[in-house]
C-alpha positions as CSV (number, residue, x, y, z in Angstrom):
1,M,-23.0,4.8,-42.2
2,T,-22.6,2.0,-39.6
3,E,-19.1,1.3,-40.8
4,V,-18.1,5.0,-40.5
5,R,-19.5,5.2,-37.0
6,D,-17.6,2.0,-36.0
7,R,-14.3,3.4,-37.4
8,L,-14.9,6.7,-35.6
9,A,-15.7,4.9,-32.3
10,D,-12.5,2.8,-32.7
11,T,-10.4,5.9,-33.3
12,V,-11.8,7.7,-30.3
13,R,-11.4,4.7,-28.1
14,V,-7.8,4.0,-29.1
15,E,-6.5,7.6,-29.8
16,G,-8.9,9.8,-27.9
17,A,-6.6,10.2,-24.8
18,R,-3.6,11.1,-27.1
19,I,-5.6,13.8,-28.9
20,L,-6.9,15.2,-25.6
21,A,-3.5,15.2,-23.9
22,T,-1.9,17.0,-26.8
23,L,-4.7,19.6,-26.8
24,V,-4.5,20.2,-23.1
25,R,-0.8,21.0,-23.4
26,S,-1.6,23.8,-25.8
27,V,-4.8,25.0,-24.2
28,G,-3.8,24.6,-20.6
29,D,-7.5,24.0,-19.7
30,L,-8.9,20.5,-19.4
31,Q,-12.5,21.5,-19.8
32,V,-11.8,23.5,-23.0
33,A,-9.8,20.6,-24.4
34,E,-12.6,18.1,-23.7
35,D,-15.2,20.3,-25.2
36,A,-13.1,20.8,-28.3
37,V,-12.5,17.1,-28.8
38,Q,-16.2,16.4,-28.3
39,D,-17.0,19.0,-31.0
40,A,-14.5,17.4,-33.3
41,V,-16.1,14.0,-32.9
42,L,-19.5,15.5,-33.7
43,A,-18.0,17.1,-36.8
44,A,-16.6,13.7,-37.9
45,L,-20.1,12.2,-37.4
46,R,-21.4,14.9,-39.7
47,D,-18.7,14.9,-42.4
48,W,-17.3,11.4,-42.7
49,P,-20.4,9.7,-44.0
50,G,-20.2,12.0,-47.0
51,T,-16.4,12.3,-47.5
52,G,-15.4,8.9,-46.3
53,V,-13.1,8.0,-43.4
54,P,-9.8,10.0,-43.7
55,E,-6.6,8.2,-44.4
56,Q,-5.3,9.3,-41.0
57,P,-8.4,9.6,-38.7
58,R,-6.3,10.7,-35.6
59,A,-4.7,13.5,-37.6
60,W,-8.1,14.7,-38.9
61,L,-9.6,14.7,-35.3
62,T,-6.5,16.4,-33.9
63,V,-6.7,19.3,-36.4
64,A,-10.4,19.6,-36.0
65,A,-10.1,19.7,-32.3
66,R,-7.5,22.4,-32.5
67,R,-9.8,24.5,-34.6
68,K,-12.7,24.0,-32.2
69,A,-10.4,25.0,-29.4
70,I,-9.5,28.2,-31.2
71,D,-13.2,28.9,-31.6
72,I,-13.9,28.3,-27.9
73,L,-10.9,30.5,-26.8
74,R,-12.0,33.3,-29.1
75,R,-15.5,33.2,-27.7
76,E,-14.1,33.4,-24.2
77,G,-11.6,36.2,-25.2
78,A,-14.1,38.8,-24.1
79,R,-14.2,37.4,-20.6
80,A,-11.8,38.9,-18.0
81,G,-8.6,36.9,-17.6
82,K,-9.3,34.7,-20.7
83,E,-7.2,36.6,-23.2
84,R,-4.4,34.5,-24.6
85,E,-1.2,35.3,-26.5
86,A,-1.4,35.0,-30.3
87,A,1.3,32.4,-30.1
88,D,-1.0,30.0,-28.3
89,L,-3.5,30.2,-31.1
90,M,-0.8,29.8,-33.7
91,E,0.4,26.6,-32.0
92,L,-3.1,25.3,-31.9
93,A,-3.5,26.1,-35.6
94,T,-0.4,24.1,-36.6
95,P,-1.6,21.3,-38.8
96,D,1.3,18.9,-38.1
97,L,0.9,16.1,-35.5
98,P,3.4,16.1,-32.6
99,P,6.0,13.3,-32.6
100,D,5.0,10.2,-30.7
101,S,7.6,11.0,-28.0
102,M,5.8,14.3,-27.3
103,V,2.4,12.6,-27.3
104,R,3.6,10.1,-24.7
105,D,4.9,13.0,-22.6
106,D,1.6,14.8,-22.9
107,Q,-0.3,11.8,-21.6
108,L,2.1,11.5,-18.6
109,R,1.5,15.2,-17.8
110,L,-2.3,14.6,-18.0
111,I,-2.0,11.7,-15.5
112,F,-0.1,13.8,-13.1
113,T,-2.6,16.7,-13.5
114,C,-5.4,14.4,-12.7
115,C,-3.6,13.1,-9.6
116,H,-2.9,16.4,-8.0
117,P,-3.0,16.2,-4.2
118,A,-5.5,19.1,-4.1
119,L,-8.0,16.6,-5.3
120,S,-9.3,13.7,-3.2
121,P,-7.9,10.3,-3.9
122,D,-11.2,9.0,-5.3
123,A,-11.6,12.1,-7.4
124,R,-8.1,11.7,-8.9
125,V,-8.8,8.1,-10.0
126,A,-12.2,8.9,-11.4
127,L,-10.9,11.9,-13.4
128,A,-7.9,10.0,-14.7
129,L,-10.0,7.1,-15.8
130,R,-12.4,9.5,-17.6
131,T,-9.7,11.4,-19.4
132,L,-7.1,8.6,-20.0
133,C,-9.3,6.0,-21.5
134,G,-12.7,7.6,-22.0
135,L,-14.6,5.4,-19.6
136,S,-18.2,6.3,-19.2
137,T,-19.6,7.5,-15.9
138,A,-21.3,4.1,-15.5
139,Q,-18.1,2.2,-16.2
140,I,-16.1,4.3,-13.7
141,A,-18.8,3.7,-11.1
142,A,-18.5,0.0,-11.7
143,V,-14.7,0.0,-11.4
144,L,-14.8,2.1,-8.2
145,L,-17.8,0.3,-6.8
146,T,-19.9,3.4,-6.2
147,G,-23.0,5.1,-7.6
148,E,-23.1,6.7,-11.0
149,P,-24.5,10.1,-9.7
150,A,-21.7,10.3,-7.2
151,I,-19.1,9.8,-9.9
152,A,-20.7,12.5,-12.1
153,K,-20.6,15.0,-9.3
154,R,-17.0,14.0,-8.5
155,L,-15.9,14.6,-12.0
156,T,-17.6,18.0,-12.2
157,R,-16.1,19.1,-8.9
158,S,-12.6,17.9,-10.0
159,R,-12.6,19.9,-13.2
160,Q,-13.8,23.0,-11.4
161,K,-11.1,22.6,-8.8
162,I,-8.4,22.2,-11.4
163,T,-9.5,25.4,-13.1
164,A,-10.1,27.4,-9.9
165,A,-6.8,26.3,-8.3
166,R,-4.9,26.8,-11.6
167,I,-3.3,23.4,-11.2
168,P,-0.5,23.3,-13.7
169,Y,-0.3,20.8,-16.6
170,R,3.1,19.4,-16.0
171,V,5.2,16.6,-14.5
172,P,5.7,17.7,-10.9
173,S,9.1,18.4,-9.4
174,D,11.0,15.6,-7.5
175,A,9.8,17.1,-4.2
176,E,6.1,16.8,-5.4
177,L,6.3,13.2,-6.7
178,P,5.7,11.3,-3.4
179,G,2.3,13.0,-3.0
180,R,1.2,11.8,-6.4
181,L,3.1,8.6,-7.3
182,A,0.8,6.1,-5.4
183,T,-2.3,7.6,-7.0
184,V,-0.7,7.6,-10.5
185,C,0.2,3.9,-10.0
186,G,-3.4,3.2,-8.8
187,V,-4.8,4.9,-11.9
188,I,-2.7,2.8,-14.3
189,H,-3.6,-0.4,-12.4
190,A,-7.3,0.5,-12.5
191,L,-7.0,1.3,-16.2
192,Y,-5.5,-2.2,-16.8
193,T,-8.2,-3.8,-14.7
194,S,-10.9,-2.1,-16.7
195,G,-9.5,-3.8,-19.8
196,H,-8.6,-7.1,-18.2
197,A,-12.0,-7.6,-16.5
198,P,-14.5,-5.2,-18.3
199,V,-18.0,-4.6,-17.1
200,G,-20.2,-6.1,-19.8
201,G,-19.5,-6.1,-23.5
202,E,-19.1,-8.8,-26.1
203,A,-15.4,-9.6,-25.5
204,A,-13.7,-11.2,-22.4
205,F,-11.2,-8.4,-22.4
206,D,-10.3,-5.1,-24.2
207,V,-6.9,-5.6,-25.8
208,D,-6.4,-1.9,-26.6
209,V,-7.1,-0.8,-23.0
210,C,-4.7,-3.4,-21.6
211,A,-2.0,-2.4,-24.1
212,E,-2.5,1.3,-23.2
213,A,-2.1,0.6,-19.5
214,V,1.1,-1.4,-20.1
215,R,2.4,1.4,-22.3
216,L,1.7,4.0,-19.6
217,A,3.2,1.8,-16.9
218,R,6.4,1.6,-19.0
219,L,6.3,5.4,-19.4
220,L,6.1,5.9,-15.7
221,H,8.8,3.4,-15.0
222,D,11.1,5.2,-17.6
223,L,10.4,8.5,-15.8
224,L,11.2,7.0,-12.4
225,P,13.5,4.1,-13.0
226,D,14.8,4.0,-9.4
227,E,11.4,3.9,-7.7
228,A,10.1,0.6,-6.5
229,M,6.4,1.1,-7.0
230,P,6.3,1.9,-10.8
231,A,8.6,-1.2,-11.3
232,A,6.1,-3.3,-9.3
233,V,3.1,-2.1,-11.3
234,L,4.8,-2.7,-14.6
235,A,5.8,-6.2,-13.4
236,L,2.2,-7.0,-12.3
237,L,0.8,-5.8,-15.6
238,L,3.4,-7.8,-17.7
239,L,2.9,-11.0,-15.7
240,T,-0.8,-10.7,-16.1
241,E,-0.8,-9.7,-19.7
242,A,1.6,-12.6,-20.6
243,R,-1.3,-15.0,-19.9
244,R,-3.9,-13.1,-21.8
245,P,-3.6,-14.9,-25.2
246,A,-4.6,-18.2,-23.6
247,R,-7.6,-16.8,-21.7
248,V,-10.0,-17.4,-24.6
249,D,-10.2,-20.0,-27.4
250,A,-10.4,-19.4,-31.1
251,A,-14.2,-18.6,-30.8
252,G,-13.6,-16.1,-28.0
253,E,-15.0,-18.3,-25.3
254,V,-13.5,-18.4,-21.7
255,V,-10.7,-20.9,-21.0
256,L,-10.1,-21.5,-17.3
257,L,-6.5,-21.2,-16.0
258,A,-6.4,-25.0,-15.4
259,D,-7.2,-25.6,-19.1
260,Q,-5.0,-23.0,-20.7
261,D,-2.3,-23.8,-23.3
262,R,0.7,-22.5,-21.5
263,S,2.8,-22.5,-24.7
264,R,0.6,-19.5,-25.7
265,W,1.9,-17.5,-22.7
266,D,4.4,-14.7,-23.5
267,G,7.7,-15.9,-22.1
268,A,9.5,-12.6,-22.8
269,Q,6.9,-10.7,-20.7
270,I,7.1,-13.3,-17.9
271,T,10.9,-13.0,-17.8
272,E,10.8,-9.2,-17.9
273,G,8.0,-9.1,-15.2
274,C,9.9,-11.4,-12.9
275,G,13.1,-9.3,-13.3
276,L,11.2,-6.1,-12.5
277,L,9.6,-7.6,-9.5
278,D,13.0,-8.8,-8.1
279,T,14.5,-5.3,-8.7
280,S,11.5,-3.7,-7.0
281,L,11.7,-5.9,-3.9
282,R,15.4,-5.2,-3.6
283,R,14.7,-1.5,-3.4
284,T,12.2,-2.0,-0.6
285,G,14.4,-4.4,1.4
286,G,12.0,-7.2,0.8
287,I,9.1,-5.4,2.5
288,A,6.4,-5.7,-0.1
289,D,3.7,-3.2,-1.0
290,P,0.3,-4.4,-2.5
291,Y,1.6,-4.2,-6.1
292,Q,4.7,-6.2,-5.3
293,L,2.5,-8.9,-3.6
294,Q,0.1,-9.0,-6.5
295,A,3.0,-9.3,-8.9
296,A,4.5,-12.1,-6.8
297,I,1.2,-14.0,-6.9
298,A,1.1,-13.5,-10.7
299,A,4.7,-14.7,-10.9
300,V,4.0,-18.0,-9.1
301,H,1.3,-18.7,-11.6
302,A,3.5,-17.6,-14.5
303,V,6.5,-19.8,-13.7
304,A,4.5,-23.0,-12.9
305,A,5.0,-25.7,-15.4
306,S,1.3,-26.7,-15.1
307,Y,-1.8,-26.0,-13.1
308,A,-1.2,-29.1,-11.0
309,Q,2.4,-28.0,-10.3
310,T,1.4,-24.5,-9.1
311,D,2.6,-23.7,-5.6
312,W,-0.9,-23.1,-4.1
313,A,0.4,-22.9,-0.5
314,E,2.7,-20.1,-1.5
315,I,-0.2,-18.3,-3.3
316,V,-2.3,-18.6,-0.1
317,R,0.6,-17.2,1.9
318,L,1.0,-14.2,-0.4
319,Y,-2.7,-13.5,-0.3
320,D,-2.6,-13.5,3.5
321,L,0.1,-10.9,3.3
322,L,-1.8,-8.9,0.7
323,L,-5.0,-8.9,2.9
324,A,-2.9,-7.7,5.9
325,V,-1.7,-4.6,4.0
326,A,-4.6,-4.0,1.6
327,P,-7.7,-5.9,2.5
328,S,-10.4,-6.1,-0.1
329,P,-13.3,-8.5,-1.0
330,A,-11.7,-9.2,-4.4
331,A,-8.4,-10.3,-2.8
332,A,-10.2,-12.4,-0.2
333,L,-12.2,-14.2,-2.9
334,S,-9.1,-14.9,-4.9
335,R,-7.5,-16.3,-1.7
336,A,-10.5,-18.6,-1.2
337,V,-9.9,-20.0,-4.7
338,A,-6.3,-20.7,-3.9
339,V,-7.4,-22.3,-0.6
340,A,-9.6,-24.7,-2.6
341,E,-6.5,-25.9,-4.5
342,A,-4.2,-26.0,-1.5
343,D,-6.6,-27.4,1.2
344,G,-9.8,-28.5,-0.5
345,A,-13.4,-27.3,-1.1
346,V,-14.5,-27.6,2.6
347,A,-11.8,-25.1,3.7
348,A,-12.5,-22.8,0.8
349,L,-16.3,-22.8,1.6
350,A,-15.5,-21.8,5.2
351,A,-13.3,-19.0,3.9
352,L,-16.2,-17.7,1.7
353,E,-18.4,-17.2,4.8
354,A,-16.4,-14.1,5.8
355,I,-16.6,-12.5,2.3
356,P,-19.6,-10.3,1.2
357,P,-21.6,-12.1,-1.6
358,S,-21.3,-10.9,-5.2
359,P,-21.9,-12.5,-8.5
360,R,-18.4,-13.8,-8.7
361,W,-18.7,-15.0,-5.0
362,H,-21.7,-17.1,-6.1
363,A,-19.8,-18.4,-9.1
364,V,-16.9,-19.5,-6.9
365,R,-19.3,-21.0,-4.4
366,G,-21.1,-23.0,-7.1
367,E,-17.8,-24.5,-8.3
368,L,-16.9,-25.5,-4.7
369,L,-20.3,-27.0,-4.1
370,A,-20.1,-29.0,-7.3
371,R,-16.8,-30.4,-6.2
372,Q,-18.6,-31.9,-3.3
373,G,-21.4,-33.3,-5.4
374,R,-23.9,-30.8,-4.0
375,Y,-25.3,-30.1,-7.5
376,A,-28.7,-28.7,-6.5
377,E,-27.0,-26.1,-4.3
378,A,-24.5,-25.4,-7.1
379,V,-27.3,-24.7,-9.5
380,E,-28.8,-22.1,-7.1
381,A,-25.4,-20.5,-6.7
382,A,-24.9,-20.4,-10.5
383,T,-28.3,-18.7,-10.9
384,A,-27.2,-16.0,-8.5
385,A,-23.9,-15.7,-10.3
386,L,-25.7,-14.7,-13.5
387,T,-27.0,-11.4,-12.0
388,G,-25.2,-8.1,-12.7
389,D,-23.2,-6.9,-15.7
390,L,-21.1,-9.7,-17.3
391,T,-19.2,-9.9,-20.5
392,S,-21.0,-12.2,-23.0
393,P,-18.2,-14.9,-22.9
394,E,-18.4,-15.0,-19.1
395,R,-22.2,-15.2,-19.1
396,R,-22.1,-18.1,-21.5
397,Y,-19.5,-19.9,-19.5
398,R,-21.6,-19.6,-16.3
399,E,-24.7,-20.7,-18.1
400,R,-22.8,-23.8,-19.4
401,R,-21.7,-24.6,-15.8
402,Q,-25.3,-24.2,-14.6
403,A,-26.6,-26.5,-17.2
404,S,-24.0,-29.1,-16.5
405,W,-24.8,-29.2,-12.8
406,A,-28.5,-29.1,-13.4
407,A,-28.1,-32.3,-15.5
408,R,-26.7,-34.1,-12.5
409,V,-29.4,-33.1,-10.0
């Protein structure tokens, strides 16, 4: 029973967005599609323990969701304005899966639907994160740094507005793209962030979510090959993803950048990412947007032969530019880490004073205090760094640092 539940959970996590996107194209109603997919999952929970996991779990769930959607539409058929052509139901009843190319196009349509300008920017991102990767309300709240009740209300209002305004499920025309492109890029970047730095859990990162974000970034870049922003987002993701294999050891424990085996970095992704960044910058005349600046920072790390040979002064300069165009506590904290390498712990501690405290802020402060031999203060900072939701590998790493410093007090 547990094995069946785990297989179902994995299928929904990896394939759920594809199933939903395909169904929305046929139904034309996001709420109906979500309800149908949820009903299909419940049916799998009921049937699979007795019949076994199907050979093609996604196909099973897709067909089941289509049948559930037909049931929902028939129930709603008596309501005014809800009648549908028989062809719609026939398409839903088709047992064959759509080709992968169509699935990818369906998902792109779903992103653009979620990012319609009639919705507020925060609502667009929240709705897309919910539908694209199935993040829970709590996970979305953590990514967007807001309360869970507010996210729940935002999602409900967004779905209602899409239905009431009859927002079409399609890639917008060229004239409509500028109003949506920045948010679409923001959604894909947020999706990658949720996998690269998850809130809680047993793993340091979610490989499937990271891969899905990279795939969607490629899809967007393919749609708009001459636009600078999609190229920059794809560059940023590739340059970051290239270093992922070295972020943990064989036991899944955290490995700091300074200690990573750089031979495990993906050279092909680094080369492609740097090329995309150069192309993107040429298209904007060298005037960088936040994604280009973040990609440039990632590129400096990626091309350095070693940690010691990293151009930390250049990284500080790039963070200064990033903070000028897109200020955030996260960027300021990362700049402080770079300052520590370029100018020393004293300068970095001074930089921390202007940044709001957070668990990661305390973790960085602890490292800086330990560099100065102030181990008692470092232990206090490490204790504060253990609050909040952390992945198990990150928590264990911080506990080891705390114990190491405590032994020197």
